[in-house]
C-alpha positions in Angstrom: 0.0 0.0 0.0 2.9 2.4 0.7 4.3 1.8 -2.8 0.9 2.5 -4.4 0.3 5.7 -2.4 3.9 6.9 -3.1 3.6 6.3 -6.9 0.1 7.8 -7.1 1.1 10.9 -5.1 4.5 11.7 -6.7 4.1 10.3 -10.2 0.3 10.1 -10.7 0.7 6.4 -11.5 -2.4 4.5 -10.6 -2.4 0.8 -9.7 -4.4 -1.3 -12.1 -4.3 1.3 -14.8 -0.6 2.2 -15.5 1.0 -0.8 -13.7 0.5 -3.9 -11.6 2.8 -5.6 -9.1 2.5 -9.4 -8.4 4.5 -11.2 -5.8 5.2 -14.9 -6.1 7.1 -16.3 -3.1 10.3 -14.2 -3.3 9.9 -12.9 -6.8 8.2 -9.7 -7.9 6.5 -9.5 -11.3 5.8 -5.9 -12.5 3.6 -5.0 -15.5 3.8 -1.4 -16.7 2.7 0.6 -19.8 6.3 1.8 -20.6 9.9 1.1 -19.8 10.4 4.6 -18.2 7.5 3.9 -15.9 9.0 0.5 -15.1 12.2 2.0 -13.9 10.3 4.3 -11.5 8.3 1.4 -10.1 11.3 -0.9 -9.6 13.1 1.9 -7.7 10.1 2.4 -5.5 9.8 -1.3 -4.7 13.6 -1.4 -3.9 13.3 1.6 -1.6 10.5 0.1 0.3 12.2 -3.2 0.7 15.4 -1.5 2.0 13.4 -0.2 4.9 13.2 -3.8 6.1 16.8 -4.5 5.2 15.7 -6.5 2.2 17.1 -5.9 -1.3 16.3 -6.8 -4.9 18.6 -9.2 -6.6 19.9 -7.5 -9.8 21.3 -10.8 -11.1 17.7 -12.2 -11.3 16.3 -9.1 -13.0 14.7 -9.9 -16.4 12.8 -7.6 -18.7 10.3 -8.7 -21.3 8.5 -6.7 -23.9 5.4 -7.6 -25.9 4.9 -10.1 -27.3 6.1 -11.7 -24.1 8.0 -14.9 -25.0 10.2 -16.6 -22.5 12.8 -19.3 -23.3 10.5 -21.8 -21.7 7.5 -20.8 -23.8 9.5 -20.6 -27.0 10.8 -24.2 -26.4 7.3 -25.4 -25.7 6.0 -23.9 -28.9 8.8 -25.8 -30.8 8.0 -29.0 -29.0 4.3 -28.7 -29.7 5.1 -28.5 -33.4 7.1 -31.7 -33.2 4.3 -33.4 -31.3 1.9 -32.4 -34.1 4.1 -34.2 -36.6 4.0 -37.3 -34.4 0.2 -37.1 -34.2 0.1 -37.4 -38.0 2.1 -40.6 -37.8 -0.2 -42.1 -35.1 -3.7 -40.7 -35.8 -5.7 -40.1 -39.0 -9.3 -39.5 -40.0 -11.3 -42.3 -41.5 -12.7 -41.4 -44.9 -15.7 -43.7 -44.4 -16.5 -42.8 -40.8 -17.0 -39.0 -40.9 -14.9 -37.4 -38.3 -14.1 -40.6 -36.4 -10.4 -40.9 -35.7 -8.5 -44.1 -36.6 -5.1 -45.3 -35.5 -2.4 -45.9 -38.1 -0.3 -49.0 -37.8 3.2 -48.1 -36.7 5.5 -50.7 -38.2 8.8 -49.6 -36.6 8.1 -48.1 -33.2 11.8 -47.8 -32.4 12.6 -45.7 -35.5 9.6 -43.4 -34.9 10.7 -43.0 -31.3 14.3 -42.1 -32.2 13.2 -39.7 -34.9 11.0 -37.9 -32.4 13.7 -37.8 -29.7 16.2 -36.4 -32.1 13.9 -33.6 -33.1 13.3 -32.7 -29.4 17.0 -32.8 -28.8 17.6 -30.3 -31.6 14.9 -28.0 -30.2 16.5 -28.2 -26.7 19.9 -27.4 -28.1 18.6 -24.1 -29.6 17.0 -23.1 -26.2 18.6 -22.2 -22.9 15.7 -24.0 -21.1 17.0 -27.5 -21.8 15.6 -31.0 -21.4 13.8 -30.4 -18.1 11.1 -28.2 -19.4 10.5 -30.3 -22.6 10.5 -33.6 -20.6 7.8 -32.5 -18.1 5.7 -31.1 -20.9 6.0 -34.2 -23.1 5.2 -36.7 -20.3 2.0 -34.8 -19.6 1.2 -34.6 -23.4 1.7 -38.4 -23.9 -0.4 -39.2 -20.9 -3.2 -37.3 -22.6 -2.5 -39.1 -25.9 -2.8 -42.5 -24.1 -6.2 -41.4 -22.7 -7.2 -40.3 -26.3 -6.4 -43.8 -27.6 -8.3 -45.5 -24.9 -11.4 -43.2 -25.4 -11.3 -44.2 -29.0 -11.3 -47.9 -28.2 -14.0 -47.5 -25.6 -16.2 -45.8 -28.2 -15.6 -48.6 -30.7 -16.3 -51.3 -28.1 -19.5 -49.5 -27.4 -20.4 -49.9 -31.1 -19.9 -53.7 -30.9 -16.2 -54.1 -32.0 -14.4 -56.9 -30.3 -10.6 -56.3 -30.3 -9.9 -59.9 -29.5 -11.7 -61.0 -32.6 -9.8 -62.2 -35.7 -11.7 -59.6 -37.7 -10.0 -56.8 -35.9 -6.4 -58.0 -35.6 -5.0 -55.0 -37.4 -6.9 -52.5 -35.3 -5.7 -54.3 -32.1 -2.1 -54.1 -33.3 -2.5 -50.4 -34.1 -3.8 -49.8 -30.6 -1.0 -51.7 -29.0 1.7 -50.0 -31.1 0.4 -46.5 -30.3 0.2 -47.2 -26.5 3.7 -48.8 -26.6 5.2 -45.8 -28.5 3.7 -43.3 -26.0 4.8 -45.3 -23.0 8.4 -45.8 -24.3 8.6 -42.0 -24.9 7.3 -41.3 -21.4 9.8 -43.7 -19.8 12.6 -42.1 -21.9 11.8 -38.5 -21.1 11.3 -39.3 -17.4 14.7 -41.0 -17.3 16.5 -37.8 -18.6 14.7 -35.5 -16.2 12.8 -37.1 -13.3 10.6 -34.8 -11.2 7.8 -35.4 -8.7 5.1 -34.1 -11.0 6.4 -36.2 -13.9 6.5 -39.3 -11.6 2.9 -38.8 -10.9 2.0 -38.6 -14.6 4.1 -41.6 -15.4 2.5 -43.6 -12.6 -1.0 -42.7 -13.8 -0.2 -43.7 -17.3 1.1 -47.1 -16.1 -2.1 -47.7 -14.2 -4.4 -46.5 -17.0 -2.8 -48.8 -19.6 -2.6 -51.8 -17.3 -6.3 -51.5 -16.6 -7.1 -51.0 -20.3 -5.1 -54.1 -21.4 -6.6 -56.2 -18.6 -10.1 -55.3 -19.8 -9.7 -55.4 -23.6 -6.6 -57.3 -24.4 -5.9 -59.7 -21.5 -3.7 -61.9 -23.7 -1.2 -59.0 -23.7 -1.2 -58.5 -20.0 1.7 -60.7 -19.1 3.9 -59.0 -21.7 2.8 -55.6 -20.6 3.5 -56.2 -16.9 6.8 -57.8 -17.6 7.8 -54.7 -19.6 6.5 -52.2 -17.1 8.2 -54.0 -14.2 11.5 -54.0 -16.1 11.2 -50.2 -16.8 10.3 -49.5 -13.2 13.2 -51.5 -11.9 15.5 -49.5 -14.2 14.1 -46.2 -12.8 14.5 -47.4 -9.2 18.0 -48.7 -9.8 19.4 -45.8 -11.7 17.5 -42.6 -10.8 20.0 -40.1 -9.5 19.9 -38.3 -6.2 18.1 -35.3 -7.6 14.9 -36.8 -6.4 16.0 -36.7 -2.7 15.6 -34.3 0.1 18.0 -34.6 3.0 17.1 -37.6 5.1 14.1 -38.7 3.1 13.5 -41.3 0.5 12.7 -40.1 -3.0 8.9 -39.5 -3.4 9.3 -40.0 -7.1 10.5 -43.6 -6.5 7.6 -44.3 -4.1 5.0 -43.0 -6.6 6.4 -45.2 -9.4 6.7 -48.2 -7.1 3.1 -47.9 -6.0 1.9 -47.8 -9.7 2.9 -51.5 -10.0 1.7 -52.5 -6.5 -1.3 -54.4 -7.9 0.9 -56.9 -9.9 1.6 -60.5 -8.8 4.7 -59.9 -6.7 6.0 -63.5 -7.2 5.9 -63.0 -11.0 6.5 -59.3 -11.6 7.8 -58.0 -8.2 10.7 -55.6 -8.1 13.9 -57.3 -7.2 14.5 -57.4 -3.4 17.9 -55.8 -3.7 16.4 -52.7 -5.3 13.9 -52.3 -2.4 16.7 -52.8 0.1 18.9 -50.2 -1.7 16.1 -47.7 -1.4 16.0 -47.9 2.4 19.4 -49.2 3.5 21.2 -45.9 3.4 22.2 -43.9 6.4 21.1 -40.6 4.8 17.5 -41.8 4.5 14.9 -42.2 7.2 11.7 -44.2 7.1 8.9 -41.8 7.8 5.1 -42.3 7.6 4.9 -42.1 3.8 7.8 -44.4 3.2 6.6 -47.0 5.7 3.1 -47.0 4.4 4.2 -47.1 0.7 6.6 -50.0 1.3 4.0 -52.0 3.3 1.5 -51.4 0.6 3.8 -52.6 -2.1 5.6 -55.5 -0.3 2.5 -56.6 1.7 3.4 -59.8 3.6 5.0 -61.5 0.6 7.8 -63.9 1.5 10.0 -62.4 -1.3 10.3 -59.2 0.8 10.7 -60.8 4.2 13.9 -58.9 4.9 12.4 -55.6 4.0 9.3 -56.3 6.2 11.5 -57.1 9.2 13.2 -53.7 8.8 9.8 -51.9 8.5 8.2 -53.7 11.4 11.2 -53.1 13.6 11.0 -49.4 12.7 7.3 -49.3 13.5 7.8 -50.9 16.9 10.6 -48.4 17.7 8.5 -45.5 16.7 5.6 -46.7 18.9 7.9 -46.9 21.9 9.1 -43.4 21.1 5.6 -42.1 20.8 4.6 -43.5 24.1 7.7 -42.1 25.8 7.1 -38.6 24.4 3.3 -38.7 24.4 3.6 -37.8 20.7 0.0 -38.5 19.7 -1.1 -35.1 21.1 1.6 -33.2 19.3 2.5 -35.1 16.1 0.1 -35.7 13.2 2.6 -38.2 11.8 2.6 -40.2 15.0 -1.2 -40.4 15.1 -1.5 -41.3 11.4 1.1 -44.1 11.6 -0.3 -45.5 14.9 -3.8 -45.7 13.5 -2.7 -47.2 10.2 -0.6 -49.8 12.0 -3.6 -50.9 14.0 -5.6 -51.9 10.8 -2.6 -53.0 8.7 -3.0 -56.8 7.9 0.8 -57.0 7.1 2.0 -56.0 10.6 2.6 -58.5 13.3 0.0 -58.8 16.0 2.4 -57.8 18.8 3.1 -54.5 17.1 -0.6 -53.9 16.3 -1.4 -54.6 19.9 1.2 -52.0 21.0 -0.3 -49.5 18.6 -3.8 -50.1 19.9 -2.7 -49.7 23.5 -1.0 -46.5 22.6 -4.0 -45.0 20.9 -6.8 -46.5 23.1 -5.9 -45.9 26.7 -8.6 -48.3 28.0 -6.9 -51.1 26.0 -3.8 -50.8 28.2 -5.7 -52.5 31.0 -7.0 -55.4 28.8 -5.2 -58.7 28.4 -3.7 -59.9 25.1 -6.8 -62.0 24.3 -9.1 -59.0 24.7 -6.9 -56.8 22.7 -6.8 -59.4 19.9 -10.6 -59.5 19.8 -10.6 -55.7 19.3 -8.1 -56.0 16.5 -10.2 -58.7 14.9 -13.2 -56.4 14.9 -11.2 -53.8 13.2 -9.7 -56.0 10.5 -12.1 -54.8 7.8 -11.8 -51.2 8.8 -9.2 -48.6 7.7 -8.2 -45.2 8.8 -6.1 -43.3 6.2 -5.0 -46.2 4.0 -7.3 -48.8 2.5 -4.9 -51.7 2.6 -6.9 -54.0 0.3 -8.9 -52.8 -2.7 -7.5 -49.2 -2.6 -7.3 -47.1 -5.7 -3.7 -45.8 -6.2 -4.9 -43.9 -9.3 -7.4 -41.9 -7.3 -4.7 -41.0 -4.8 -2.4 -39.8 -7.6 -5.3 -37.9 -9.2 -5.9 -36.0 -6.0 -2.1 -35.4 -5.7 -2.2 -37.1 -2.3 1.2 -38.6 -2.9 2.9 -35.2 -3.3 4.3 -32.8 -0.7 2.0 -30.4 0.9 3.3 -27.0 1.6 
């Protein structure tokens, strides 16, 4: 308000008419009708900040004129053009079906993928924005293309087409090749620039295609899940430390691991050594999200017995700490974890009993048999995690697996 009054009183510059100032976190964005006016406004902002011993960072100062086109937006425009070229390879309009879209048969997925990637590389080389901006954008775009293919199939199935019939072999191949191309591109661009938002979009695409294939092309499900499990293992094995915050496991990795949590673990489960490598590092701690995610994925499968032992030991240790510090009244994480442990079918009874006695004071006076009866009555209930029959896609859609600020 001081800045507005100063500019109005001394320079007759009215907010909303000659200029606007927008603050985003620690950045200031100023819109003005002229460059001379901008210089006056910037000086006024700087003078006001200096009263609080705060200063504008000249090295971050950027000036744009109409038409406003940043490096990022310029790169996105170039990439959109490349995507349009790819769309012509994948989609076309049927001459006999009005405006109904049909899928072209892609005979060499690998060559189409390489050609597309090369074009994107060239666009990135000409821009200072680099791969990160293009990758995030493309992962989102290809997720929408996957949904576009699936909507097309659903429409045709509604019209009586059976993609498992011999009469529609070519159409089924076109669908599979389009989905395979888009997923290979998603995996590729995620590998070169992994981010939390991209991991969410990647995970959603994995789930969407898996459900689609299970419903319409079940004979392809084994191949698909084998392929996805292989790609997920590669991501978990080789993703760099960029996804980490100090002392916490990469949320990107957890999102992607959960996307394949519905697979038969004995057949498609991620290698034990990879799961162990995620948690067996001194720099990382198992917090609520990590414990719940690993329990949800590993369940009580014998393949992950070593991991389960680590998790259960950590849960027991946390419960002891919560009791000692009376943490349920001061820590949301303590309450969430304690309640979810009570109803988790993969946690040992002794630890679940400890959690129940921590949460329910009256249970502390009951014997083991009585406590087990209470736990038995709660076995079909859940608090914050639906341990069986939960919908990971819905959680991703609500962005529940991301940080809250």
